[in-house]
Structure formats: C-alpha cells, structure tokens
N, C-alpha and C positions, 0 to 999 in steps of 0.2 A: 195424074195425083191431082184429087182437090186443089184450091190453092187453101182452102180453110186448113189442111192437113201441113201444109208447107211452114205454117208457124211450130208445126212440134219440134222443127228441128232447132229451135231457138230456145236460148236460156232467156230467165223472165227474174226479176226482183220479184224478193218478197213482198212487195206492195203492189205485184203486177204488170210495173212496167216492162217494156221489151227491151233486150240489151241488144244493139246496135254496131255490129262492128265496120270497120272499112270496106272491105270485102264484101257486105252483102247490097242486096240488090234494094233500093227503097221502092220500086215503081211494085213489085212483087210483094213484100210486106204491105202498102198500103191495099193491092187486091185481096191480099187475104184476109185483111182487118172489114173489108166491105162486103164480102161475101156471104161471112157466115156473121148472122147476129150474136154468136156467144162473144163475141169480139167488139160489140159497140162499147163497151166499158174499157177498151185499151186507147188510151187516146194519148200515152205519151214513149217513148222510146229513151234508152239514156245511151249517150256514146264516151268513147273513150279518148276522143283527140277533137282539138280544134282546127285541125288542118283546112286551109282553106279548100279544098281539094273536097274533103268528106264534108264538108258543111255544106257548100254549094251545090254539091251533088243532091244532097237531102230539101235543102230550101226549093230547088228546081224540080224536085218529086212532089213537092208540098207540105213539107213539115215546115213549122215555123219554130223557129230556133232560139230558145233562152238558155239562160244558165244558172248554175247556184253552185253551193260550197254544200258536198253530201260527204256522209260516212264512209270511209272506204268498205267498209264491212258488208254494211248494209245494203248501200246506193239508197240512203234516204236522208230526211233532214232532220237525224237522231242529234239530241243533244248530247255534248260528251267534253271533257273537261279537258280532255288530249288532242291538243291542236293538230299533233303529227297523224292523226285518225283520220283527217278529212282531207279533202281535195276538191279541185274545182271539174264539174262535168258540165258539157253541154247537155241540154235539157230539148228534146226530139217531139215536139207537140203537134198532135195530127186529132183536132178535136173532132168530137159528134156533131155536134154543131158549130157553124162559124157564120161569123157576121160578114157579110159581103154589102157594097155599095155598087149597084147599078146605074149608070151615070143616065139612063132617062129619069130616073128616080133623083136624080140631084135638086136638093133644094135648100138655097140661101137665103136667110133670113133680110128682109128690108134693113133691119136695124144693122147687120156686118155688110151688104152690100155699100152702104153708107159710107163703109170705114175704108175701102178694097184702094179706093185712089190716094189715101195717106198713107200708105206702106209702098216700098219697093221689093220687088218677089226676084229671088235668086234660088238657082239650083246647081248644088255641087260647090256653092263658092268658099264655105269653107266647113267641111266636111268635120274635120278634126275637133275643130272649135264647138259646132253643133252637138256632136257625143260629148265632149267633156261638160256641156252645161247642161245636158239631160241627164248625167250622172249626178252633177254637181245639186240639181231640181229634186231628181228621184232617188238617189244613193246608188250604190253599185251593186245592188242586192241579182238584179240576173242579168246586167250588162256587166259581167265582171271582166277583170284584167284580159284573161285569154280570149275573152268572147270580143274584148272591145279592139283585139288585135288583128281579131281574125275578121271584124269586118272592117278595117282600115283597108286589110289587105283586099277585101272584094270592092272596096271603092276603089283604089288605085289600079289595080290589074283585070285583065278581062278574064272573068269565069262563066259558065252558066247563071249565075245567079249574080246582078251587080246591088250594090250598097249604094245608094245617094242620098242626098240631104235636099229638105226645102226649107227656105228659109226665109222671114222677113225681116226689111230694116227702116229705120223709121230716124230719121236726121243722123243716117249714118251709121247707126246704132243697130246692132242683133236685137230684135225682140221677141222674137218666136221663131223654132224650127221643130224639125223630126225628120229622123231618118228611118228609112223601108229599104226594102229588095224591090227589084225592076226583073223578071223574069218573061222576056217575051213580051207582051201584050198586057202584062198584069204588074200592078202595084201592090205591094204589101207594107202597110203600114207597123212599124216597129214603139218608136215612143217619139215623145215630143216635149218641150218645154215653151214657157213663156216667161217674161219678166215685167207684162204691164196690161194690164184687163183690155181683154177682148183679142188681145194680139196671136194667142193661139187661134182662136177660131175665124181670125182672118185669113193666117198662115191655112190653116184648114181648107178654107173657102177657094184659096188659090190654087192652091194643089191640086183639089179636086177639080176644079175648071180647066188646070191645064193638060191632066191626064183624060179629060173630056175630049178638049180639043186636041189631043194629039192622037185619039181613037185608039184607047186604053180600052180592055174588055170590060175590067170592074177593078175596085179597090177592094181591097181583103186587110178585114181589121184583126182578122185571126179570131177569138172568143172574146166575151164581155168579163172584163174582171172586178169590174164594180158596176154597183145601180147607176151610178153619177156618169159612168164613162158609157153605159148602155142608152141612157136619155140623149146623151151628147152625142154619139153616133145616128141616134135615130132620128135626130132633131135634121140631120144633113140626107137622111132618106135609106139609110141602113136597114137590111133584111137580116132574118136567121135563114141559113138553109142548110140543110143535111150532109154529113160529111161525103155521101156517093155523090150527090150533086153537084156538092162541089166538086169534088175530084174531077167527075165527066169536064165542069166547065174549064178548068184550069187547065188541063191536058188540051182543048183547044187555046185556049188564050197567051200558054207560055210559048206556042210554036210561031 
C-alpha cells in the first residue's frame, strides 16, 4: 500500500486538519504527508487527549504541540455563545516550512555579547515559574491549562520528549526565560518572556551557546508566526527548510 493511501483511513475536520488518535502511528502519518504533494497543505492534526504519553510520542515524531479552545462540533475556532459547546484540544502542528538554526550559523551581535556576563544562566531551575511568567506575558491562548499540566509532567518525569526551561537572572531576580522540548540532541523552542530590555536576547544567546557547546544538532523554532519573530530569529542565524528535509534531519538528531 502506498503511504499516500494510508491517509485514506483517517478522518479529517471540515477545515482539512487530520484527526489523530492515541492508537495512530505518527511516524507513518508524517511519511504519508511527505510522500505525496497533494498533502503539502496539511500542516496540523487535532487530538483528543493531553495525556503525556500521547503528547510526548507526537513530539518525538516531530510534531510541534500547541492547543486552543475549539467548537466540539466543528473542531474549529467558531464563535458561539454557548460555552458548553467548546473544549480544549491539542493542536498537532507539522508545518510544510520549518525554521531552524544550525549552530555553525550561530551569530550573536557584539551588543548582546557585551551583556552576557551581566546575567546568571540557569537550566530547569524554576520551570513552573517560567511557564507561569510566559502565560502572564502572552496569555494562555495556546498554552492552555491542560497543555500546561502536560508540560509540567514532561518536565518532571522521563518521557521520550523532555520539557525544560532556560532562564537568566540578574541581582537574584528572574529576568527572562523560555520553555522548550528536548528530543535526543534536538531542542525545540516553544515560548518565552522577558521583563527588562535585552534580557530576552541574552537568554536566547546563552541558551544557543549552551546547545552548541553540548553538541546539539540544531535548534528548532517551529514556524514563524510574525514578521517580528522572523527577523528576530534570523538575526541569530536561523533559516527555513522544507518539511521533508526537516524530518530527515529530525530523525537523525533525535537518536
């Protein structure tokens, strides 16, 4: 059976998102998406559980997990006055274009380099506080309450995908931080915050230097969600790559 025909056995939302269940094999789903050009516009799946086992399996396969409140009938972001008709769902993203940083391309500006020794860099020192600061800073639209609980579990226990935080402190106070996922020798950046000028850039620079020095294959930034983020990441050396190339590199690096 061709891998493209494999998707014929799956259900899709009316918007074209693939419905993925706990018993499905995410590796085969990704293979099918890559094999046939007719699936190049499928970039997201919808799941029905936030269980750490399910989410970590998808993360290990290369899916980037976010979440949102969807209409239970349409599995879409419909407006509806009836709150009982909505629920939290994990969004299982596998974008056709990915943004990655290969560490041979890492560039840290002189202005940021001058600030690095003014901060204390820590890893996983206060993960829960960092995720709370992120949701305070950005809102809880995509790190919803159930996804937050799953990330806390992935931080505390040993799954194939490990949630961690990178933090910078000055004068003993947390000034910036981010959370992300480690799979083998790949780090996937999820979200971050800062509460003083340049602290976010310092945190990112120190984190990328750490990943490079510890022989990570690359840093995965997912996809660009705004022009501002695009420029910010490119200043550090990130590039775009196609999904098929990304998955090939992913499967090597996660081992």
